[in-house]
N, C-alpha and C positions, 0 to 999 in steps of 0.2 A: 149745498144750494145751486139754483142753476139761477144760469144769468142769460139774458136773451138784450141784444141791443135792439134797439129802433131807429127809426130811419138813418137817414144818409148827409154828412157835408162835406164839404171843400178843402173843410180845416178836420188836422186831425184831432176829432170827438166825436162822440156820439149823443145826437142830440137827445136821447134817451137812452138807461139801461134799468131794467128790472130785474133783481136781485132777490130772490123769495117772493114776497108782499108786497115791496116799498118799488115804486119806480123815479128812480132819479134824471130829473129835466135838468140839465146845463142850463149855465146863462143863456139867457134869449136878450136879445138888442133886436128896438127898435127896426126893423126892414119890413117894408111891405109884399106885397107877393111880386109885386118888379123887380123886388132887392133892392132897390130902395131905401135911404133911409127916410123915414115919416117924417115931414117940418111938423114943426110946429113946439109947443111949449109940453112944459115937461108931463101933464095928464095928456094931452094927444101920444106921446110918445110910452106911457104906461098905460094907456090904453093896447094898443101895437102890440107891444112886450105880454101882457097878460092873454090877449086872442091868437101869439104865436105860441104862446106854454099851452094854450087850450088845444089849441092843433097837434102838437107834441103829443101831449098826453093823451088823445082819440087814437093815434098812431097804437098805443097800448093798452088800449083798452079803457082809460079814465078820463077821467074827470076833473075842471077845477076841484069841485066836490070832495072831492081825494085826497084834496093837497092838504097835508099836515105838517108843512115848515116852505118858510120861503126865504133867502139872503135877498136884500135889496142894497142893489147901489146906485147913489146918486150923486151925479156930479156938484151939485152944490147942495148942501144941506138947508139952506133957505127955501127949496122948493119943497120942503117935505110937506106942508101942507098939500101944493097942489098934486102933487105923488097921493097923499094917502085918500083927497078927496075923487082920484079917479081909481086908487084900489080896492078901495070901501065896496062897490055895489059889486064886483067878481067876489063878490066872499059876505054873502048877507045874514050869512048864520053859521054859526061858530067857526068863525076865521083862523087861519091856520095861525100858528107859529109863530114870528117874525121876528130878524133880525134885517136892521138897518143900515148906514154905515154911509157918509163921505167919499168918494174916492174918484181918484186921477182913471177915466175907465180907459180900454183898449183904443175905442173911434170914438169919432167927435159927437157925442150922445149923451142925451140927458139918465139915462136908467138903464141897470142891467139888473133882469129879475133870474133865481133858479128858485127851482121846485120839490119839491120831495114828498110825493104820494104813496097812502096805502089803500089797497084795494089787497085782499087775498086772495089768492087763487082757485 
């Protein structure tokens, strides 16, 4: 199986790795183009995270419609409804499988999401 790494990072990880027909996107956080954490509620941060995932997928010639699985970490479980309202429009048809957990995150954010996409070579 051939592996290809996409993007660069200031930490020891690849933003995305293609392994065969799958693209694995590292956990994305709500950081805007200016490198700063997006202010606002879990909905605003979720939208930024999904835009970041979309950008990483594009580097690997994929899109959100190719995503088959996401894993989500929320800082507060009680923000699930707000997260879900922001998440749903990004996957209007056949949403991916998803796991969601409450977790203490590595930086002061409300949400982190990783994704797996499937797009045959």
